[in-house]
C-alpha positions in Angstrom: 3.6 13.3 12.6 4.8 12.8 8.7 2.4 10.7 6.4 4.0 9.8 3.0 2.3 8.9 -0.2 4.8 7.1 -2.7 2.6 6.7 -5.5 -1.2 8.5 -5.4 -2.2 8.9 -8.9 -3.5 5.7 -10.0 -5.9 5.7 -6.6 -6.6 9.6 -7.2 -5.6 11.0 -10.4 -7.8 13.9 -9.3 -11.2 12.9 -8.4 -10.9 12.1 -5.0 -9.7 14.0 -2.0 -6.3 13.3 0.2 -8.2 15.3 3.3 -8.8 12.2 5.2 -5.1 11.8 5.5 -4.3 15.5 6.0 -6.4 15.8 8.9 -4.8 13.1 10.5 -1.3 14.6 9.9 1.1 16.5 7.9 1.0 14.3 4.4 3.0 14.8 1.3 1.5 13.1 -1.6 3.7 11.5 -4.6 2.2 10.7 -7.9 5.2 8.1 -8.5 8.4 7.5 -7.0 11.3 5.9 -8.6 13.1 3.0 -7.0 16.0 5.4 -6.4 13.9 8.4 -4.5 12.0 6.1 -2.1 14.6 6.8 0.7 14.7 10.6 0.1 11.1 11.2 -0.2 10.1 8.8 2.7 12.9 10.3 5.3 11.5 11.1 8.4 8.3 9.3 7.9 6.4 7.5 10.4 3.7 6.7 7.9 4.0 5.5 4.6 1.5 4.3 1.7 2.4 2.3 -1.2 0.4 1.3 -4.0 3.0 -0.7 -6.3 5.9 1.4 -5.0 8.3 -1.8 -3.8 9.1 -1.3 0.0 12.4 -4.3 0.4 14.5 -4.8 2.9 17.4 -2.4 2.4 14.8 0.3 2.1 12.7 -0.6 5.3 15.8 -0.9 7.2 17.1 2.8 5.8 14.1 4.2 7.4 14.3 4.3 10.7 11.7 6.5 11.9 9.1 4.1 10.0 6.4 2.3 12.3 3.6 2.0 9.4 2.9 1.2 6.0 -0.5 1.4 4.3 -0.2 -0.7 1.0 -3.0 1.0 -1.0 -4.4 -2.3 -2.4 -5.2 -6.0 -1.5 -2.0 -7.8 -2.4 0.9 -7.2 -0.3 3.8 -8.5 -1.9 5.3 -5.3 -2.7 6.4 -5.2 1.3 8.7 -7.2 2.9 6.6 -8.3 5.5 9.3 -10.2 6.9 11.5 -7.8 7.2 8.5 -5.0 8.8 7.9 -7.8 11.3 11.4 -7.7 12.5 11.4 -4.1 12.9 7.6 -4.1 14.4 6.5 -2.0 11.7 2.7 -2.6 11.0 1.5 -3.3 7.4 -2.1 -3.4 6.8 -3.3 -3.5 3.2 -7.2 -3.1 1.8 -9.4 -6.2 1.7 -12.9 -6.1 -0.5 -13.3 -2.9 -1.7 -12.9 -3.6 -5.0 -15.4 -7.3 -5.0 -17.9 -5.9 -7.3 -16.0 -4.0 -9.9 -14.0 -6.5 -10.6 -16.6 -9.0 -10.8 -18.2 -6.8 -13.5 -15.0 -6.1 -15.4 -14.1 -10.0 -15.5 -18.0 -10.2 -17.5 -16.9 -6.9 -19.6 -14.2 -8.9 -20.9 -16.2 -12.0 -21.4 -19.1 -10.3 -23.1 -16.7 -8.4 -25.2 -15.2 -11.8 -26.7 -18.8 -13.5 -27.0 -20.4 -10.3 -28.6 -17.3 -8.0 -29.8 -19.6 -4.5 -29.1 -16.2 -2.7 -29.3 -14.9 -4.2 -32.3 -18.7 -3.7 -34.3 -19.3 -0.1 -32.9 -16.0 1.0 -34.5 -16.7 -0.7 -38.2 -20.3 1.5 -37.8 -17.9 4.4 -36.5 -16.3 4.1 -39.7 -19.1 4.0 -42.1 -19.4 0.6 -42.7 -23.3 0.1 -41.9 -24.2 3.2 -43.9 -22.8 1.2 -46.5 -23.8 -2.3 -46.1 -26.4 -3.5 -48.5 -28.0 -5.6 -45.5 -30.0 -4.1 -42.8 -27.1 -5.5 -40.4 -23.7 -7.5 -40.1 -21.6 -9.1 -37.7 -17.8 -10.5 -38.3 -17.4 -12.8 -35.6 -19.6 -15.6 -34.4 -22.1 -14.2 -31.6 -22.5 -16.4 -28.6 -25.0 -16.6 -26.4 -24.3 -17.4 -22.8 -27.2 -19.1 -21.4 -26.5 -22.5 -21.1 -23.0 -22.7 -21.0 -21.0 -23.6 -18.4 -18.6 -21.1 -16.0 -15.7 -22.6 -14.5 -14.6 -20.3 -11.5 -11.0 -20.9 -9.8 -10.9 -19.3 -6.2 -14.1 -18.8 -4.9 -13.7 -15.8 -2.5 -15.3 -12.8 -2.4 -14.8 -11.7 -6.2 -15.2 -15.3 -7.6 -18.6 -15.6 -5.3 -19.8 -12.4 -7.1 -18.7 -14.1 -10.8 -20.8 -16.8 -9.7 -24.0 -14.7 -8.7 -23.3 -12.9 -12.6 -23.2 -16.3 -14.3 -26.3 -17.6 -12.4 -27.8 -14.0 -13.5 -26.7 -15.4 -17.0 -28.3 -18.6 -16.8 -24.6 -19.9 -17.3 -24.1 -23.6 -15.3 -21.2 -23.1 -12.7 -18.2 -24.8 -11.4 -16.0 -23.7 -8.9 -12.4 -24.5 -7.4 -10.7 -23.6 -4.8 -7.2 -24.8 -2.6 -9.6 -24.5 0.5 -12.7 -26.1 0.6 -15.4 -23.3 1.4 -17.4 -24.3 3.9 -20.5 -23.0 2.3 -20.4 -23.0 -1.5 -21.8 -20.5 -3.6 -25.1 -21.2 -4.6 -26.0 -22.6 -7.6 -22.5 -23.9 -8.0 -20.8 -27.6 -7.9 -17.2 -27.7 -6.9 -15.0 -30.1 -8.6 -11.6 -30.6 -9.3 -9.5 -28.6 -11.4 -8.8 -30.8 -13.9 -12.2 -31.3 -14.5 -13.1 -27.6 -14.4 -10.9 -27.1 -17.3 -12.3 -29.6 -19.5 -15.7 -29.1 -19.2 -15.7 -25.3 -18.9 -16.6 -22.9 -21.5 -15.3 -20.2 -19.8 -12.6 -20.6 -16.8 -12.6 -17.3 -15.2 -9.7 -16.5 -12.3 -9.7 -15.3 -9.0 -7.5 -16.8 -7.0 -4.1 -15.1 -5.0 -0.9 -15.9 -6.8 1.0 -18.7 -4.7 4.8 -20.5 -5.6 2.0 -23.4 -5.9 0.1 -21.8 -8.6 2.2 -19.5 -10.1 2.2 -20.6 -14.0 -0.4 -23.0 -13.2 -2.3 -22.0 -16.7 0.3 -23.6 -19.1 0.3 -25.3 -22.1 -0.7 -28.8 -20.9 -4.0 -27.1 -19.1 -4.4 -25.1 -22.0 -4.8 -28.3 -24.3 -7.5 -29.7 -22.3 -9.6 -26.9 -22.4 -12.4 -27.0 -25.6 -11.6 -25.1 -28.4 -14.6 -23.1 -28.4 -13.5 -21.8 -24.2 -12.8 -18.6 -23.4 -10.0 -17.5 -20.1 -10.8 -14.5 -18.5 -8.1 -13.5 -15.8 -8.8 -10.4 -13.9 -6.5 -11.6 -10.8 -3.1 -12.0 -10.8 -0.8 -12.6 -14.5 1.7 -15.0 -13.1 -1.0 -17.4 -13.0 -0.6 -17.7 -16.7 2.2 -19.2 -18.9 2.0 -15.9 -21.2 3.9 -17.3 -24.1 2.0 -20.8 -23.6 -1.3 -18.9 -24.3 -0.4 -16.7 -26.9 0.9 -19.8 -28.4 -2.9 -21.5 -27.8 -4.3 -18.8 -28.9 -2.6 -18.3 -32.4 -3.2 -22.1 -32.8 -6.8 -21.8 -32.4 -6.9 -24.4 -28.9 -8.8 -22.1 -27.4 -11.1 -19.6 -29.0 -10.3 -16.3 -27.4 -8.6 -15.0 -23.7 -9.7 -11.4 -22.0 -7.3 -10.4 -19.5 -6.6 -7.3 -17.3 -3.2 -8.3 -16.0 -0.1 -9.5 -17.2 3.0 -11.1 -15.7 5.3 -7.6 -16.2 3.0 -4.5 -15.7 3.5 -2.2 -17.5 4.1 -5.0 -20.4 7.3 -5.1 -22.4 6.4 -4.3 -26.3 7.6 -8.2 -27.3 5.2 -9.8 -24.7 3.6 -12.5 -26.9 -0.1 -11.6 -25.9 0.0 -8.0 -27.4 -0.2 -9.9 -30.4 -1.8 -12.9 -30.2 -5.4 -13.7 -31.7 -8.6 -12.9 -30.2 -6.7 -11.8 -26.9 -8.4 -8.9 -25.4 -6.4 -6.9 -22.6 -7.4 -4.3 -20.6 -4.6 -2.2 -18.5 -5.3 -3.4 -14.5 -8.1 -1.4 -14.3 -11.0 -3.6 -13.3 -10.3 -1.9 -10.0 -10.6 1.4 -11.0 -14.0 2.5 -11.0 -14.4 5.5 -8.6 -16.9 3.8 -6.0 -14.0 0.9 -5.3 -11.4 3.6 -5.4 -13.5 6.2 -2.9 -14.2 2.5 -0.3 -10.5 2.0 -0.7 -9.4 5.8 0.0 -11.9 5.7 3.1 -10.4 1.8 4.2 -7.1 3.1 4.4 -7.8 6.3 6.3 -9.9 4.0 8.6 -6.9 1.4 8.8 -4.8 4.2 10.0 -6.8 5.7 12.4 -7.0 2.1 14.4 -3.4 2.1 14.3 -3.1 5.4 15.7 -6.1 4.6 18.4 -4.2 1.2 19.3 -6.5 -1.2 17.5 -5.9 -3.8 14.4 -7.6 -3.4 11.3 -6.8 -5.4 8.1 -3.1 -5.9 9.7 -1.4 -8.1 7.4 2.0 -8.3 9.6 
């Protein structure tokens, strides 16, 4: 059995092991695969793993031996699932592996915006504190979270984890989900989207991308937010109209944004958010703690073993 990993570097840059897959079959791991090399590198493979390498209809029709695709992520829009289903190719994903890590990163972004730890640490390193006539200084307003309102869009696993952290910080919590949860997160009030954006001091996005919510955070939505409010996005970049957000930040219509995802990744150099005021951007790394990646690797192997044993585990097609 030939197994191919098309883009293994981001999951395992060298601190994990591919032994679980090597134990199952002949396994070739490529750090990265360009679109022009997908077919050549996957030829004769029965099993293909991909993280962000796109497997479209033409590619799937060009791999006659392929019978299983393991997506090394939760989102699986990179695979033409309809064509996979037509060809009886099983597609699996990895749900829930990074819940705590992503929630932690959402708060890391928020804490940077309200406390500016990174900025002030850099000024100390540059010698400014040593030359300061006072025992302390700060360049930005320092904001206490207790008593502020956190608005969470999407109350799945990650949204619930963020609500738990917000509660620990003493925040009031509003939440909205397209599907009303049967059991709302503790200490959380479910509201409509307009209420959430209007009343929240922090809006944190934790929803999957759908045709209905593509760029739903736009100029009109941003206009109803408090001028003192922050926007956090650790889910999907396409939820936000980036030009509108950059304009709102530069005009002071909201206080700041913390983003781990952008609409195009890596971003183009002319992305307006790269130069927007009070915009903290990290390179899509919320998922990438070693603990989360270890869980991802383990689940990927378990998914494949289940398939080979005739069972369904995390199947999306």
